[in-house]
C-alpha positions as CSV (number, residue, x, y, z in Angstrom):
1,M,1.2,5.5,10.3
2,K,1.3,8.5,8.4
3,G,-2.3,10.6,7.8
4,I,-2.0,10.9,4.1
5,I,-2.6,7.0,4.1
6,F,-6.0,7.8,5.9
7,T,-7.0,10.7,4.3
8,E,-6.5,9.0,1.0
9,F,-8.2,5.9,2.2
10,L,-11.2,8.1,3.0
11,D,-11.3,9.6,-0.3
12,I,-11.0,6.6,-2.5
13,I,-13.7,4.8,-0.3
14,E,-16.1,8.2,-1.0
15,E,-15.0,8.0,-4.6
16,T,-15.7,4.5,-5.5
17,F,-18.7,3.6,-2.7
18,G,-20.3,7.1,-2.3
19,L,-20.2,9.4,0.8
20,E,-23.2,7.3,2.5
21,V,-21.3,4.3,2.7
22,C,-18.2,6.3,4.0
23,Q,-20.1,7.8,6.7
24,Q,-21.5,4.5,7.4
25,M,-18.4,3.1,7.6
26,L,-17.2,5.8,10.0
27,D,-20.4,5.5,12.2
28,E,-20.1,1.9,12.4
29,A,-16.4,2.0,13.2
30,A,-17.1,4.5,16.0
31,D,-14.4,6.6,14.0
32,T,-14.6,10.5,13.6
33,G,-12.7,10.5,10.5
34,S,-10.8,13.6,11.6
35,Y,-7.3,12.7,9.8
36,T,-4.9,15.2,8.4
37,A,-2.4,14.1,5.7
38,V,0.8,15.1,8.1
39,G,-0.7,13.5,11.2
40,S,0.3,10.4,12.8
41,Y,-2.3,7.5,13.8
42,D,-2.6,4.1,15.0
43,H,-2.7,1.6,12.1
44,R,-5.2,-0.4,13.8
45,A,-7.7,2.5,13.2
46,L,-7.1,1.9,9.3
47,V,-7.7,-1.9,10.1
48,K,-10.6,-1.5,11.9
49,L,-12.2,0.8,9.0
50,I,-11.1,-1.7,6.4
51,I,-12.7,-4.6,8.6
52,T,-16.1,-2.3,8.8
53,L,-16.3,-1.5,5.0
54,S,-15.9,-5.3,4.3
55,K,-19.1,-6.1,6.3
56,L,-20.7,-3.3,4.8
57,T,-19.8,-3.9,1.4
58,G,-19.4,-8.0,1.6
59,I,-16.0,-7.6,-0.1
60,K,-12.9,-9.7,1.9
61,A,-10.9,-7.1,3.6
62,E,-7.8,-8.5,1.5
63,S,-9.6,-7.4,-1.5
64,L,-10.4,-3.9,-0.3
65,Q,-6.8,-3.3,0.8
66,E,-5.5,-4.6,-2.6
67,V,-7.8,-2.3,-4.4
68,Y,-6.7,0.4,-1.9
69,G,-3.3,-0.2,-2.6
70,E,-3.6,-0.2,-6.3
71,A,-5.6,3.2,-6.4
72,V,-3.3,5.2,-3.6
73,F,-0.2,4.3,-5.5
74,V,-1.1,7.0,-8.0
75,R,-1.9,9.5,-5.6
76,L,1.0,8.8,-3.7
77,L,3.3,9.0,-6.8
78,E,2.3,12.7,-7.3
79,T,3.9,13.6,-4.2
80,L,7.1,12.4,-5.7
81,P,7.1,13.2,-9.4
82,A,11.1,13.8,-9.8
83,M,11.7,10.5,-8.4
84,A,9.0,8.8,-10.6
85,D,10.4,10.4,-13.8
86,R,13.8,9.1,-13.1
87,Q,12.7,5.2,-12.7
88,Q,12.4,3.4,-16.1
89,D,10.5,0.3,-14.6
90,T,8.6,-1.5,-12.0
91,F,11.4,-3.2,-10.4
92,S,13.8,0.0,-10.5
93,F,10.8,1.9,-8.6
94,I,10.3,-0.8,-6.1
95,R,13.7,-1.0,-5.2
96,K,13.9,3.0,-4.9
97,V,11.2,2.8,-2.2
98,E,13.2,0.9,0.0
99,D,16.4,2.6,-0.9
100,H,15.3,6.3,-0.9
101,I,11.4,6.8,0.1
102,H,11.6,4.7,3.3
103,T,14.8,6.3,4.3
104,E,13.7,9.9,3.7
105,V,10.3,9.2,5.8
106,K,12.6,8.1,8.5
107,K,14.6,11.3,8.3
108,L,11.3,13.6,8.4
109,Y,9.4,11.5,11.0
110,P,12.0,9.8,13.2
111,D,9.0,8.0,15.0
112,A,7.9,6.3,11.8
113,T,8.2,2.7,11.0
114,P,7.5,2.1,7.4
115,P,7.7,-1.4,6.1
116,R,11.0,-3.0,5.0
117,F,11.5,-4.5,1.8
118,E,14.4,-7.2,1.5
119,F,15.6,-8.1,-1.7
120,I,16.5,-11.9,-2.0
121,S,17.3,-12.1,-5.6
122,E,16.6,-9.9,-9.0
123,T,17.0,-10.5,-12.7
124,E,15.8,-8.4,-15.6
125,S,12.3,-10.4,-15.4
126,N,12.1,-11.5,-11.8
127,M,12.3,-10.0,-8.6
128,V,12.1,-11.8,-5.1
129,M,11.6,-9.7,-2.3
130,D,10.4,-9.9,1.4
131,Y,7.9,-7.5,3.0
132,K,8.1,-7.0,6.6
133,S,5.9,-5.1,8.7
134,A,4.4,-5.2,12.2
135,R,1.3,-3.8,10.6
136,C,0.6,-6.8,8.3
137,M,-0.9,-5.2,5.5
138,S,0.8,-7.1,2.8
139,H,-2.3,-6.9,0.6
140,V,-1.8,-3.1,0.6
141,C,1.6,-3.9,-0.6
142,L,0.1,-6.2,-3.3
143,G,-1.8,-3.4,-4.7
144,L,0.9,-0.8,-4.6
145,I,2.9,-3.2,-6.9
146,K,0.0,-3.6,-9.2
147,G,-0.3,0.1,-9.1
148,C,3.2,0.5,-9.9
149,A,3.3,-2.1,-12.8
150,K,0.3,-0.4,-14.2
151,H,2.0,3.0,-14.2
152,F,4.9,1.8,-16.0
153,D,2.8,0.0,-18.4
154,Q,4.1,-3.5,-17.5
155,T,2.6,-6.8,-17.0
156,V,3.9,-8.6,-13.9
157,Y,3.0,-11.8,-12.3
158,I,2.8,-11.3,-8.4
159,M,2.8,-14.3,-6.1
160,M,2.5,-13.7,-2.4
161,E,3.9,-16.3,-0.2
162,P,3.2,-15.8,3.7
163,I,6.2,-16.5,5.9
164,N,4.4,-16.5,9.1
165,K,0.9,-16.7,10.3
166,K,0.3,-12.8,10.8
167,E,1.5,-11.9,7.5
168,S,3.9,-9.6,8.9
169,H,6.5,-11.2,6.7
170,V,5.6,-12.3,3.2
171,R,7.8,-13.1,0.2
172,F,6.7,-11.5,-3.0
173,N,7.9,-13.3,-6.3
174,L,7.4,-10.8,-9.1
175,E,8.0,-11.8,-12.9
176,L,8.0,-9.5,-15.4
177,I,6.0,-10.6,-18.5
178,V,7.2,-9.6,-21.8
179,E,4.7,-9.7,-24.6
């Protein structure tokens, strides 16, 4: 997993819960917190940090992943301003993530294994897509989708349906709510 995910996670935790909680999380997880944005790290370290933070705060790990995904969307978007400007809405941006961003990540980092999105169906107001990732972080994906909808000032009803027990394959049903 790319280091930017780790560095942003630590920044968001510090901003949200404070430096003391962030340090306690690192200490209890036996993690030095020494990450660089361009490095590559085992995703299990992030999972361990999330589980540790969940125990410290009493907030479910899935909820923490979702909040993190929503918060990190804006930060990741800052690294892709030209692409964001060309997209008009949530659905077109999500499609570009698979068609453009994940492809470019693989070109830059051949060892990278970004999640895959498989689009099942799409209309003007509905999108059905499958999220597939060995990292089983579908709740981060949920948060990213929420952050994307908020960025485009759209209301999207999101339903998650795990296809397998590990949640390495999850179906997202997205419905654009037009007010």
